[in-house]
C-alpha positions as protocol buffer text, in pm:
chain_id: "A"
residue {
  index: 1
  type: MET
  ca { x: 174 y: -1548 z: 580 }
}
residue {
  index: 2
  type: ARG
  ca { x: 320 y: -1702 z: 263 }
}
residue {
  index: 3
  type: ILE
  ca { x: 589 y: -1481 z: 111 }
}
residue {
  index: 4
  type: VAL
  ca { x: 803 y: -1469 z: -205 }
}
residue {
  index: 5
  type: ILE
  ca { x: 1106 y: -1238 z: -195 }
}
residue {
  index: 6
  type: GLY
  ca { x: 1283 y: -1111 z: -506 }
}
residue {
  index: 7
  type: ASP
  ca { x: 1619 y: -931 z: -486 }
}
residue {
  index: 8
  type: ASP
  ca { x: 1942 y: -959 z: -687 }
}
residue {
  index: 9
  type: HIS
  ca { x: 2165 y: -938 z: -377 }
}
residue {
  index: 10
  type: ARG
  ca { x: 2189 y: -1298 z: -260 }
}
residue {
  index: 11
  type: VAL
  ca { x: 2321 y: -1221 z: 89 }
}
residue {
  index: 12
  type: LEU
  ca { x: 2040 y: -975 z: 160 }
}
residue {
  index: 13
  type: LEU
  ca { x: 1787 y: -1210 z: 6 }
}
residue {
  index: 14
  type: GLU
  ca { x: 1887 y: -1507 z: 218 }
}
residue {
  index: 15
  type: ALA
  ca { x: 1925 y: -1300 z: 536 }
}
residue {
  index: 16
  type: LEU
  ca { x: 1582 y: -1143 z: 498 }
}
residue {
  index: 17
  type: GLY
  ca { x: 1425 y: -1478 z: 416 }
}
residue {
  index: 18
  type: ALA
  ca { x: 1577 y: -1633 z: 728 }
}
residue {
  index: 19
  type: ALA
  ca { x: 1471 y: -1341 z: 946 }
}
residue {
  index: 20
  type: LEU
  ca { x: 1112 y: -1361 z: 827 }
}
residue {
  index: 21
  type: ARG
  ca { x: 1106 y: -1736 z: 883 }
}
residue {
  index: 22
  type: THR
  ca { x: 1224 y: -1694 z: 1243 }
}
residue {
  index: 23
  type: ARG
  ca { x: 927 y: -1463 z: 1294 }
}
residue {
  index: 24
  type: GLY
  ca { x: 685 y: -1734 z: 1190 }
}
residue {
  index: 25
  type: HIS
  ca { x: 631 y: -1654 z: 824 }
}
residue {
  index: 26
  type: ASP
  ca { x: 638 y: -1910 z: 546 }
}
residue {
  index: 27
  type: VAL
  ca { x: 894 y: -1782 z: 293 }
}
residue {
  index: 28
  type: VAL
  ca { x: 809 y: -2012 z: 3 }
}
residue {
  index: 29
  type: ALA
  ca { x: 1067 y: -1886 z: -249 }
}
residue {
  index: 30
  type: LEU
  ca { x: 1371 y: -1663 z: -289 }
}
residue {
  index: 31
  type: ALA
  ca { x: 1427 y: -1520 z: -637 }
}
residue {
  index: 32
  type: LEU
  ca { x: 1729 y: -1340 z: -783 }
}
residue {
  index: 33
  type: THR
  ca { x: 1559 y: -1183 z: -1087 }
}
residue {
  index: 34
  type: PRO
  ca { x: 1218 y: -1032 z: -1170 }
}
residue {
  index: 35
  type: GLU
  ca { x: 1152 y: -1327 z: -1398 }
}
residue {
  index: 36
  type: GLU
  ca { x: 1224 y: -1579 z: -1121 }
}
residue {
  index: 37
  type: SER
  ca { x: 1000 y: -1376 z: -889 }
}
residue {
  index: 38
  type: LEU
  ca { x: 712 y: -1393 z: -1136 }
}
residue {
  index: 39
  type: THR
  ca { x: 760 y: -1769 z: -1181 }
}
residue {
  index: 40
  type: ALA
  ca { x: 764 y: -1817 z: -803 }
}
residue {
  index: 41
  type: VAL
  ca { x: 441 y: -1621 z: -760 }
}
residue {
  index: 42
  type: ALA
  ca { x: 276 y: -1827 z: -1032 }
}
residue {
  index: 43
  type: GLU
  ca { x: 392 y: -2152 z: -870 }
}
residue {
  index: 44
  type: HIS
  ca { x: 336 y: -2080 z: -501 }
}
residue {
  index: 45
  type: ASP
  ca { x: 40 y: -1838 z: -494 }
}
residue {
  index: 46
  type: PRO
  ca { x: 182 y: -1642 z: -197 }
}
residue {
  index: 47
  type: ASP
  ca { x: -4 y: -1387 z: 9 }
}
residue {
  index: 48
  type: VAL
  ca { x: 268 y: -1130 z: -48 }
}
residue {
  index: 49
  type: CYS
  ca { x: 560 y: -1082 z: -288 }
}
residue {
  index: 50
  type: LEU
  ca { x: 832 y: -850 z: -162 }
}
residue {
  index: 51
  type: LEU
  ca { x: 1002 y: -732 z: -479 }
}
residue {
  index: 52
  type: ASP
  ca { x: 1315 y: -517 z: -510 }
}
residue {
  index: 53
  type: LEU
  ca { x: 1263 y: -211 z: -729 }
}
residue {
  index: 54
  type: HIS
  ca { x: 1607 y: -211 z: -895 }
}
residue {
  index: 55
  type: PHE
  ca { x: 1774 y: -503 z: -1070 }
}
residue {
  index: 56
  type: PRO
  ca { x: 2085 y: -503 z: -1294 }
}
residue {
  index: 57
  type: GLY
  ca { x: 1869 y: -495 z: -1606 }
}
residue {
  index: 58
  type: GLY
  ca { x: 1646 y: -211 z: -1486 }
}
residue {
  index: 59
  type: THR
  ca { x: 1344 y: -175 z: -1261 }
}
residue {
  index: 60
  type: SER
  ca { x: 1092 y: -446 z: -1176 }
}
residue {
  index: 61
  type: LEU
  ca { x: 792 y: -234 z: -1274 }
}
residue {
  index: 62
  type: VAL
  ca { x: 702 y: -443 z: -1579 }
}
residue {
  index: 63
  type: THR
  ca { x: 708 y: -756 z: -1364 }
}
residue {
  index: 64
  type: LEU
  ca { x: 500 y: -580 z: -1099 }
}
residue {
  index: 65
  type: ARG
  ca { x: 235 y: -487 z: -1356 }
}
residue {
  index: 66
  type: THR
  ca { x: 222 y: -849 z: -1479 }
}
residue {
  index: 67
  type: MET
  ca { x: 194 y: -986 z: -1124 }
}
residue {
  index: 68
  type: THR
  ca { x: -91 y: -757 z: -1026 }
}
residue {
  index: 69
  type: SER
  ca { x: -275 y: -832 z: -1351 }
}
residue {
  index: 70
  type: GLU
  ca { x: -231 y: -1209 z: -1368 }
}
residue {
  index: 71
  type: TYR
  ca { x: -212 y: -1296 z: -995 }
}
residue {
  index: 72
  type: PRO
  ca { x: -434 y: -1039 z: -820 }
}
residue {
  index: 73
  type: ARG
  ca { x: -461 y: -1243 z: -498 }
}
residue {
  index: 74
  type: THR
  ca { x: -92 y: -1186 z: -428 }
}
residue {
  index: 75
  type: ARG
  ca { x: -18 y: -844 z: -279 }
}
residue {
  index: 76
  type: VAL
  ca { x: 304 y: -709 z: -431 }
}
residue {
  index: 77
  type: VAL
  ca { x: 513 y: -481 z: -212 }
}
residue {
  index: 78
  type: VAL
  ca { x: 817 y: -309 z: -363 }
}
residue {
  index: 79
  type: PHE
  ca { x: 1121 y: -227 z: -157 }
}
residue {
  index: 80
  type: SER
  ca { x: 1418 y: -6 z: -237 }
}
residue {
  index: 81
  type: ALA
  ca { x: 1730 y: 148 z: -87 }
}
residue {
  index: 82
  type: SER
  ca { x: 1581 y: 494 z: -144 }
}
residue {
  index: 83
  type: SER
  ca { x: 1241 y: 637 z: -55 }
}
residue {
  index: 84
  type: ASP
  ca { x: 1159 y: 840 z: -364 }
}
residue {
  index: 85
  type: PRO
  ca { x: 802 y: 980 z: -351 }
}
residue {
  index: 86
  type: THR
  ca { x: 783 y: 971 z: -731 }
}
residue {
  index: 87
  type: ALA
  ca { x: 872 y: 601 z: -732 }
}
residue {
  index: 88
  type: VAL
  ca { x: 611 y: 536 z: -464 }
}
residue {
  index: 89
  type: ALA
  ca { x: 340 y: 702 z: -671 }
}
residue {
  index: 90
  type: GLY
  ca { x: 445 y: 504 z: -980 }
}
residue {
  index: 91
  type: VAL
  ca { x: 438 y: 172 z: -791 }
}
residue {
  index: 92
  type: LEU
  ca { x: 92 y: 234 z: -645 }
}
residue {
  index: 93
  type: ALA
  ca { x: -42 y: 358 z: -978 }
}
residue {
  index: 94
  type: ILE
  ca { x: 24 y: 22 z: -1145 }
}
residue {
  index: 95
  type: GLY
  ca { x: -120 y: -189 z: -867 }
}
residue {
  index: 96
  type: GLY
  ca { x: 154 y: -222 z: -607 }
}
residue {
  index: 97
  type: ALA
  ca { x: 29 y: -281 z: -254 }
}
residue {
  index: 98
  type: GLY
  ca { x: 311 y: -93 z: -85 }
}
residue {
  index: 99
  type: PHE
  ca { x: 660 y: 53 z: -91 }
}
residue {
  index: 100
  type: LEU
  ca { x: 916 y: -15 z: 181 }
}
residue {
  index: 101
  type: SER
  ca { x: 1263 y: 125 z: 247 }
}
residue {
  index: 102
  type: LYS
  ca { x: 1552 y: -116 z: 297 }
}
residue {
  index: 103
  type: SER
  ca { x: 1652 y: 95 z: 595 }
}
residue {
  index: 104
  type: MET
  ca { x: 1353 y: -48 z: 786 }
}
residue {
  index: 105
  type: SER
  ca { x: 1408 y: -304 z: 1057 }
}
residue {
  index: 106
  type: VAL
  ca { x: 1290 y: -659 z: 996 }
}
residue {
  index: 107
  type: ASP
  ca { x: 1016 y: -607 z: 1254 }
}
residue {
  index: 108
  type: GLU
  ca { x: 895 y: -298 z: 1067 }
}
residue {
  index: 109
  type: VAL
  ca { x: 900 y: -493 z: 742 }
}
residue {
  index: 110
  type: CYS
  ca { x: 687 y: -766 z: 906 }
}
residue {
  index: 111
  type: VAL
  ca { x: 430 y: -512 z: 1019 }
}
residue {
  index: 112
  type: MET
  ca { x: 406 y: -358 z: 673 }
}
residue {
  index: 113
  type: LEU
  ca { x: 380 y: -693 z: 498 }
}
residue {
  index: 114
  type: GLY
  ca { x: 101 y: -780 z: 736 }
}
residue {
  index: 115
  type: ARG
  ca { x: -78 y: -460 z: 639 }
}
residue {
  index: 116
  type: ALA
  ca { x: -42 y: -545 z: 273 }
}
residue {
  index: 117
  type: ALA
  ca { x: -175 y: -897 z: 327 }
}
residue {
  index: 118
  type: ASP
  ca { x: -476 y: -746 z: 506 }
}
residue {
  index: 119
  type: GLY
  ca { x: -553 y: -525 z: 206 }
}
residue {
  index: 120
  type: GLN
  ca { x: -407 y: -203 z: 344 }
}
residue {
  index: 121
  type: VAL
  ca { x: -164 y: 34 z: 175 }
}
residue {
  index: 122
  type: ALA
  ca { x: 181 y: -62 z: 304 }
}
residue {
  index: 123
  type: VAL
  ca { x: 355 y: 274 z: 287 }
}
residue {
  index: 124
  type: GLU
  ca { x: 464 y: 499 z: 573 }
}
residue {
  index: 125
  type: ALA
  ca { x: 197 y: 769 z: 599 }
}
residue {
  index: 126
  type: GLY
  ca { x: 429 y: 1067 z: 553 }
}
residue {
  index: 127
  type: LEU
  ca { x: 595 y: 912 z: 247 }
}
residue {
  index: 128
  type: LEU
  ca { x: 255 y: 824 z: 100 }
}
residue {
  index: 129
  type: GLN
  ca { x: 137 y: 1181 z: 126 }
}
residue {
  index: 130
  type: ARG
  ca { x: 460 y: 1317 z: -25 }
}
residue {
  index: 131
  type: ALA
  ca { x: 415 y: 1076 z: -314 }
}
residue {
  index: 132
  type: PHE
  ca { x: 91 y: 1244 z: -411 }
}
residue {
  index: 133
  type: GLN
  ca { x: 185 y: 1602 z: -317 }
}
residue {
  index: 134
  type: PRO
  ca { x: 354 y: 1788 z: -603 }
}
residue {
  index: 135
  type: PRO
  ca { x: 650 y: 2009 z: -501 }
}
residue {
  index: 136
  type: GLY
  ca { x: 537 y: 2354 z: -398 }
}
residue {
  index: 137
  type: ARG
  ca { x: 171 y: 2263 z: -374 }
}
residue {
  index: 138
  type: GLU
  ca { x: 18 y: 2353 z: -37 }
}
residue {
  index: 139
  type: ASP
  ca { x: -332 y: 2212 z: -78 }
}
residue {
  index: 140
  type: PRO
  ca { x: -362 y: 1946 z: 200 }
}
residue {
  index: 141
  type: LEU
  ca { x: -649 y: 1782 z: 12 }
}
residue {
  index: 142
  type: TRP
  ca { x: -451 y: 1723 z: -308 }
}
residue {
  index: 143
  type: VAL
  ca { x: -447 y: 1352 z: -226 }
}
residue {
  index: 144
  type: LEU
  ca { x: -825 y: 1330 z: -265 }
}
residue {
  index: 145
  type: LYS
  ca { x: -785 y: 1287 z: -638 }
}
residue {
  index: 146
  type: PHE
  ca { x: -618 y: 949 z: -573 }
}
residue {
  index: 147
  type: LEU
  ca { x: -895 y: 798 z: -362 }
}
residue {
  index: 148
  type: THR
  ca { x: -1087 y: 497 z: -487 }
}
residue {
  index: 149
  type: ASP
  ca { x: -1465 y: 503 z: -514 }
}
residue {
  index: 150
  type: ARG
  ca { x: -1491 y: 304 z: -192 }
}
residue {
  index: 151
  type: GLU
  ca { x: -1259 y: 546 z: -13 }
}
residue {
  index: 152
  type: TRP
  ca { x: -1475 y: 838 z: -127 }
}
residue {
  index: 153
  type: ASP
  ca { x: -1778 y: 664 z: 23 }
}
residue {
  index: 154
  type: VAL
  ca { x: -1588 y: 598 z: 346 }
}
residue {
  index: 155
  type: LEU
  ca { x: -1471 y: 960 z: 366 }
}
residue {
  index: 156
  type: GLN
  ca { x: -1826 y: 1081 z: 334 }
}
residue {
  index: 157
  type: ALA
  ca { x: -1937 y: 836 z: 604 }
}
residue {
  index: 158
  type: ILE
  ca { x: -1659 y: 951 z: 836 }
}
residue {
  index: 159
  type: THR
  ca { x: -1760 y: 1315 z: 800 }
}
residue {
  index: 160
  type: ARG
  ca { x: -2109 y: 1204 z: 904 }
}
residue {
  index: 161
  type: GLY
  ca { x: -1974 y: 1037 z: 1215 }
}
residue {
  index: 162
  type: GLN
  ca { x: -2074 y: 685 z: 1111 }
}
residue {
  index: 163
  type: SER
  ca { x: -1927 y: 380 z: 1289 }
}
residue {
  index: 164
  type: THR
  ca { x: -1742 y: 97 z: 1117 }
}
residue {
  index: 165
  type: ARG
  ca { x: -2054 y: -120 z: 1142 }
}
residue {
  index: 166
  type: GLN
  ca { x: -2266 y: 151 z: 984 }
}
residue {
  index: 167
  type: ILE
  ca { x: -2012 y: 197 z: 704 }
}
residue {
  index: 168
  type: ALA
  ca { x: -2008 y: -179 z: 643 }
}
residue {
  index: 169
  type: ASP
  ca { x: -2389 y: -190 z: 626 }
}
residue {
  index: 170
  type: GLN
  ca { x: -2394 y: 106 z: 388 }
}
residue {
  index: 171
  type: LEU
  ca { x: -2134 y: -49 z: 156 }
}
residue {
  index: 172
  type: GLY
  ca { x: -2275 y: -400 z: 186 }
}
residue {
  index: 173
  type: VAL
  ca { x: -1941 y: -545 z: 302 }
}
residue {
  index: 174
  type: ARG
  ca { x: -1801 y: -716 z: 610 }
}
residue {
  index: 175
  type: THR
  ca { x: -1694 y: -507 z: 906 }
}
residue {
  index: 176
  type: SER
  ca { x: -1331 y: -616 z: 853 }
}
residue {
  index: 177
  type: THR
  ca { x: -1346 y: -498 z: 491 }
}
residue {
  index: 178
  type: ALA
  ca { x: -1492 y: -162 z: 594 }
}
residue {
  index: 179
  type: ARG
  ca { x: -1216 y: -130 z: 853 }
}
residue {
  index: 180
  type: THR
  ca { x: -957 y: -190 z: 582 }
}
residue {
  index: 181
  type: HIS
  ca { x: -1109 y: 82 z: 363 }
}
residue {
  index: 182
  type: VAL
  ca { x: -1098 y: 322 z: 659 }
}
residue {
  index: 183
  type: GLN
  ca { x: -732 y: 239 z: 729 }
}
residue {
  index: 184
  type: ASN
  ca { x: -636 y: 288 z: 364 }
}
residue {
  index: 185
  type: LEU
  ca { x: -814 y: 622 z: 357 }
}
residue {
  index: 186
  type: LEU
  ca { x: -640 y: 744 z: 671 }
}
residue {
  index: 187
  type: ALA
  ca { x: -304 y: 638 z: 531 }
}
residue {
  index: 188
  type: LYS
  ca { x: -357 y: 827 z: 208 }
}
residue {
  index: 189
  type: LEU
  ca { x: -468 y: 1139 z: 395 }
}
residue {
  index: 190
  type: GLY
  ca { x: -162 y: 1113 z: 621 }
}
residue {
  index: 191
  type: VAL
  ca { x: -370 y: 1117 z: 940 }
}
residue {
  index: 192
  type: HIS
  ca { x: -397 y: 870 z: 1229 }
}
residue {
  index: 193
  type: SER
  ca { x: -764 y: 880 z: 1323 }
}
residue {
  index: 194
  type: ARG
  ca { x: -1112 y: 942 z: 1187 }
}
residue {
  index: 195
  type: LEU
  ca { x: -1131 y: 1255 z: 1398 }
}
residue {
  index: 196
  type: GLU
  ca { x: -819 y: 1392 z: 1229 }
}
residue {
  index: 197
  type: ALA
  ca { x: -964 y: 1304 z: 886 }
}
residue {
  index: 198
  type: ALA
  ca { x: -1291 y: 1482 z: 964 }
}
residue {
  index: 199
  type: ALA
  ca { x: -1101 y: 1783 z: 1100 }
}
residue {
  index: 200
  type: LEU
  ca { x: -884 y: 1796 z: 787 }
}
residue {
  index: 201
  type: ILE
  ca { x: -1193 y: 1811 z: 567 }
}
residue {
  index: 202
  type: ALA
  ca { x: -1367 y: 2060 z: 795 }
}
residue {
  index: 203
  type: ASP
  ca { x: -1064 y: 2289 z: 801 }
}
residue {
  index: 204
  type: HIS
  ca { x: -968 y: 2276 z: 435 }
}
residue {
  index: 205
  type: GLY
  ca { x: -1274 y: 2167 z: 237 }
}
residue {
  index: 206
  type: THR
  ca { x: -1389 y: 2452 z: 13 }
}
residue {
  index: 207
  type: ALA
  ca { x: -1601 y: 2492 z: -296 }
}
residue {
  index: 208
  type: GLN
  ca { x: -1282 y: 2434 z: -496 }
}
residue {
  index: 209
  type: THR
  ca { x: -1129 y: 2143 z: -307 }
}
residue {
  index: 210
  type: TRP
  ca { x: -1442 y: 1962 z: -184 }
}
residue {
  index: 211
  type: PRO
  ca { x: -1564 y: 1746 z: -476 }
}
residue {
  index: 212
  type: VAL
  ca { x: -1924 y: 1781 z: -590 }
}
residue {
  index: 213
  type: ARG
  ca { x: -1977 y: 1409 z: -536 }
}
residue {
  index: 214
  type: LEU
  ca { x: -1931 y: 1455 z: -159 }
}
residue {
  index: 215
  type: ARG
  ca { x: -2169 y: 1751 z: -129 }
}
residue {
  index: 216
  type: HIS
  ca { x: -2481 y: 1547 z: -211 }
}
């Protein structure tokens, strides 16, 4: 996996770059500013850019938006010293592929970057659900409003008990792509299996929370 890392703390930047290299990844550039990170992505076309959220001049959100717009092949994962659900929601809303905490171990970071490179949402499931769950709201299906069209189709297929191959055939995509859609859906719902997803819908889907589009 080809990786660009952007962080204004040089020691952390170099240590993380070295740690990822020892685990077999190709860290093609280390950048100290959002601008350098953007230049590195443009030059090296990495699979993933791991970008710090906070820099001395502000956040990297403008750079993130530019990266996802101009270099869509590169999956941009933001990392931060704090795990703020609001920040997670904001990052994902403008095209970020994930949000990691700097308290994670290097091995955990590697796993999450791998998920991002594979097209999955690289956010811990509990944090992802909190990001889309307003304070005080108890509706467990609130996150449904943030699903993509593909994820809606996959959710409907799961409630029908369809296999990954059947989902792939229905969507006209490869089995690996269908599997990625399933994994992203499960992550957003905060569950670990299709059975849990189907049970969640069965237990909480009502005329108010179950969208019309899924009742056809």
